[in-house]
N, C-alpha and C positions, 0 to 999 in steps of 0.2 A: 353380363357383368354390372350393369346398373340396378339388376334386381338384388345381388349379392351386396353391393353397397348399400343400398336401401335397407336391407334386413340387418345389416351390420350397425348402421346408424340408428335403427329403432330398437334393437335388442342389446346391443353391447355398450358397456360404459364408456364414455367419451376418453381419449387417450389424453386429452390435455384439458384438465379443470380450472375454470377463471378462478383466480384468487381475489379477495376482498382488496388486496393490496395493489393489483392492477390498474386501476383507475389513478391511484396517487404516482404510482411510476411513471405512466402515460403523462401525468401533468407536470411531474418534476423533469423528465425528459423534454417536454416543449419548453419549459423555462430555460434550460441549460443550452437548447439548440442556438440560440441567438448570443449566448456569451462567448467573448474570447477568452483564451487561457491567459489570465492576468499574472501567472507564475513564469510563464514563457517569455511574456512581455518585459518582465520585470528583470529577468535574467539577461536579456539583449541589452536592455536599456541600461542598466547600472553595470554591463559587461562582467557578469557574474559566472560566466562559462568559462573563463580561463582558469587554468590549473593551480596557479599560484595563492588563489583565494580559499582554497579548501586543504582541509586537514584532516587525517585519519584520527578517529577519537575510540575510547574504550567505550563499548556498549554499555556497560554500567553506568556510564555518566548519561545515558539517556533513560535510563530504567524509569525516574520519577517525572522526567520531563514529557516524554510522549504520551499520550492520552490512551487511557484502556478503551479498548474497543470490543463490542461485542460482535458476532458473526453477523447480526441486524444491521448493526453500524456500517461494516464493510460493504455487506449487500446494498445498502443505501446509496453506495458511490459506484460498485460495479454494475448495479441495476441488472444482476444475474447471477449464476452460481458457477459459470465456466471457470472464470479466474480463479475463485475459491478451491475449486477442485484441484488446480494446478499449482496452488500456493506452496503446499508442501514440498512437492517435487522441486519447484524453483529455489525454494528455502534451502534445500539439501544440495542443490547445485551450486549454489552461491557460497555456502559455508564448507562444503566439502565434508559435511557431515550427516548422518542420519539420526543423531541424538540431538535434536534442537533445544531439548530443556537442560542439556548439559551445561552447568554455569562455566564450563571453558569452551564453549563453541565459539567458532570465530566466524562473525557475520561483518565483514568489513562495511564501515560506514565512514563517511566524511562530513564534516560539519563546515558551514562557511564562517571564514576569519573576518569577512568585511563587516565593518561596524553597521548596525541595523539590519544586518540580515543573519544573525545568529540563529534564528528560528527555522533555517532552511538546512536541509541534510542532503546528501547525495549518495546513492549506491551505484556501482558499476555491474550490470548483468551480462554475463557473456551470452552471444546468441548461441541458440540450439541447432541453428542452420547453417549460419556464415561464420566466417572468422572475423567477427568484430564484436565491439563492446557498447553497450547501450547506457547511456547515463539517466537516471531516475533521480528527479527531485521531489522532495515534498515540505511544504511549509506547515507548520504545526503549532498549537499552543497546549496547554496542559489539558484542555477538555475536547478539542476537535483536529481534526485535520481540515487545514483550510483551503489549500491549493495543491496540485500536483502537476508535474509534467515529465514527460519522458521522451527522448531523442528518437525512441522505436517509431516506426512509420505513423501507427493510428495514436503515439503517445500525447500530441497536443489535444486532443478530442478533450470536450469538456463533458459530454454525455457519456457515461460509463468512464473505464480507464482501462489501460492495457495490462496484462498479467503482472509486468514488472512493479507497476504501482501497487497492484493488488497485494503481491507477495510481501513487498515492505511493509505496507499497513498491516497485515496478516501477522507477520513475524514481529514486528516491533509492539503493536498494539493489543495483539491477542496471545500468540504463542508464548511469548517471552514472558508474561504473567503466568503462565502455566507453571514454571519453576515454583511459584509459590506452594504448589500442591505436591511438590517431589522433595523440596529441602527447605532450609532456612535462608535461602539466598537473600531474602529482603531483609535480613538483619545486617547484611555487609553493605547495604545502599545508605549513603550519609543522608540524613533527612533535611538537610540544608540546600540540596541540589537547586540550581537555578539555570537559565540559559547562557548567563556571563560564565558559569564555572565548567561548562561543557567541554574545554580543551584540557582540562585537567586528566592526565593520563595516568 
């Protein structure tokens, strides 16, 4: 067996090839390891987990507010591809629809009504294994996703993120903008959108 392994290592291409980005990923992971989840801390400190400060919004009101993300942008947060591979499946389950670029797709999102926290949104994801719902929170501005938190067990981690957070970023920052390639939906979006007008239905 040792001879077979040695011959395989000598003459076969490696199954995993190092990437030039590997060192950057390791450095980023080490930096994040010592950081606490500031969004989780803020939700607790400001009592923003209570349900009466959240309101369902029309997804069109987020169209110009949520940052446009590339798949590389999302991978820089997930630090891997597993969550992205699961993103479409989770999005289809969340919206009960397989046509995610349909302008009428229902992708339930809540926005915080508390003053000073209007840049935080919340999504509810049904567990695929238990009869429970996980709450996913994302704080963002027009250029980036700033912080994230999910009530799923690995949700508070700052190194990488859970699949619920990944699917929210993928759909809102990437897939939603694919509509522009299929219709003239962007013409329907008001050009004066702001965080303060997010609750207009």
